[in-house]
C-alpha positions in Angstrom: 21.4 18.9 30.6 19.0 15.9 30.5 15.3 15.7 31.0 12.7 13.0 31.5 12.4 12.5 27.8 16.1 11.5 27.5 15.7 8.6 29.9 15.0 5.3 28.2 12.3 3.4 30.1 12.7 -0.2 30.8 10.6 -2.0 28.2 9.4 -5.5 27.5 8.4 -6.5 24.0 4.9 -7.9 24.0 4.1 -8.2 20.4 5.1 -7.1 16.9 3.4 -6.6 13.5 5.3 -6.5 10.3 3.9 -5.5 6.9 6.2 -6.2 4.0 5.5 -5.3 0.3 7.6 -6.2 -2.7 7.0 -4.7 -6.1 7.9 -6.4 -9.3 7.6 -5.5 -13.0 6.1 -8.5 -14.8 7.1 -9.4 -18.4 3.8 -8.0 -19.6 4.7 -4.6 -18.1 2.2 -4.9 -15.2 3.1 -4.0 -11.7 2.8 -6.9 -9.3 2.8 -6.3 -5.5 3.3 -9.2 -3.1 2.4 -8.1 0.5 2.3 -9.9 3.8 1.0 -8.9 7.2 2.6 -11.0 10.0 1.9 -10.8 13.7 1.5 -13.5 16.4 -2.0 -14.3 15.2 -2.0 -13.6 11.5 -0.1 -14.4 8.3 -2.1 -12.7 5.5 -0.8 -12.6 2.0 -2.0 -10.3 -0.7 -1.1 -10.3 -4.4 -2.2 -7.4 -6.6 -1.4 -6.8 -10.3 -1.9 -3.3 -11.7 -1.9 -2.2 -15.3 0.3 0.9 -15.2 -1.0 2.7 -18.2 -4.5 2.8 -16.7 -3.5 2.3 -13.1 -6.2 -0.3 -12.8 -6.1 -3.3 -10.6 -6.4 -6.3 -12.9 -5.8 -9.1 -10.4 -6.1 -9.4 -6.6 -6.0 -12.5 -4.4 -5.4 -13.0 -0.7 -4.6 -15.9 1.5 -5.0 -16.3 5.3 -2.2 -18.7 6.0 -2.4 -18.1 9.8 -5.5 -16.7 11.5 -7.0 -16.5 15.0 -10.5 -17.8 14.2 -11.7 -20.7 12.0 -13.9 -18.4 9.9 -11.2 -15.8 9.1 -10.3 -17.3 5.7 -13.9 -16.7 4.5 -13.1 -13.1 3.9 -10.0 -13.8 1.8 -12.2 -13.8 -1.3 -12.9 -10.1 -0.6 -9.6 -9.2 -2.2 -11.0 -10.0 -5.6 -13.4 -7.0 -5.1 -10.4 -4.8 -5.7 -10.2 -5.8 -9.3 -11.3 -2.9 -11.5 -10.4 -0.1 -9.0 -8.0 2.6 -10.2 -5.1 3.8 -8.2 -6.2 7.4 -7.8 -7.6 9.8 -5.2 -10.4 8.1 -3.2 -9.2 4.5 -3.6 -8.5 4.1 0.2 -12.1 4.9 1.0 -13.2 2.4 -1.7 -11.0 -0.3 -0.2 -12.4 0.3 3.2 -15.9 0.0 1.9 -15.2 -3.1 -0.1 -13.1 -5.2 2.3 -13.4 -3.6 5.7 -16.2 -3.4 8.2 -18.4 -6.1 9.6 -18.4 -8.2 6.4 -14.7 -7.9 5.9 -11.4 -7.9 7.8 -9.6 -4.9 9.4 -6.3 -6.6 8.8 -6.9 -7.3 5.1 -8.1 -3.7 4.8 -4.9 -2.5 6.4 -2.7 -4.6 4.2 -4.5 -3.6 1.0 -4.3 0.1 1.9 -0.6 -0.1 2.6 -0.1 -2.0 -0.6 -2.0 0.5 -2.7 -0.1 3.4 -1.1 3.1 1.7 -2.1 1.7 1.0 -5.6 1.0 4.8 -6.0 4.6 5.6 -5.0 5.9 3.0 -7.5 3.7 4.5 -10.3 4.8 8.2 -9.8 6.5 9.4 -12.9 5.2 6.5 -15.0 2.9 8.7 -17.1 5.9 11.0 -18.0 7.8 8.0 -19.3 10.0 7.2 -16.4 8.8 3.6 -15.8 8.0 1.8 -12.6 9.9 3.2 -9.5 12.3 4.8 -11.9 15.8 5.7 -10.8 15.7 8.4 -13.5 12.7 10.0 -11.8 14.2 9.7 -8.3 17.5 11.5 -9.3 15.7 14.5 -10.7 16.0 17.8 -8.8 13.5 18.0 -6.0 11.6 20.9 -7.7 11.2 18.8 -10.9 9.9 15.7 -8.9 7.4 17.9 -7.0 6.2 19.5 -10.2 5.6 16.1 -11.9 3.9 14.6 -8.8 2.1 17.5 -7.3 -1.4 16.7 -8.8 -1.2 13.1 -7.7 0.1 13.9 -4.2 -1.9 17.1 -3.5 -2.6 17.5 0.3 -1.1 14.1 1.2 1.6 15.6 3.3 3.3 18.9 4.3 5.4 19.1 1.1 2.4 18.7 -1.1 0.0 20.9 0.8 -2.2 22.9 -1.6 -1.7 26.4 -0.1 2.1 26.8 0.1 
C-alpha cells in the first residue's frame, strides 16, 4: 500500500551549499582543520590549528575567495578572534558572539561552528592516549566509547542524554 509520502514530487534544483572539512595532524602534533563553505555566492575558506593537549585554538585564518558584496572580505579578520578559545562546552556560543551578528558574518559563523564540532569529534579519546581520530578508539566496544566520551558529549544527542 502506498501513501502520499511514498510519491516523489517533481523537483527542480535551485541551489546548493557544501561545507567540507579536512582534518590533518601536523608534524608538531597539532590538529589542523581546513574548511570551505561553497554556494553560488560564496567560497569561504577557514584554517584552524588546535593544540590537542590543551584543546586550544592556536591559529585561525579565513579567506573570502568569492562573496556577494564588496565589503564581505572585511570580516575575514574575525577568524583570528578564535585564537585562544578552548574546544569545550560553550564554545559554539563564544564563536557566535565573536564572529556572528551585525559585526560579523553568518556564513563564517556557520563554517567555524561546523569546523569546531568536527574538531571535537576528532579530539575524542585524545586525553586517554588514543591520538587524533584514532582507529583504536573507534573499534572499541560501544559501551567503552560511551564511557570515555560521556562527559564531553553529555546532552548533545539521544545517546548521551543525561537521564538515561
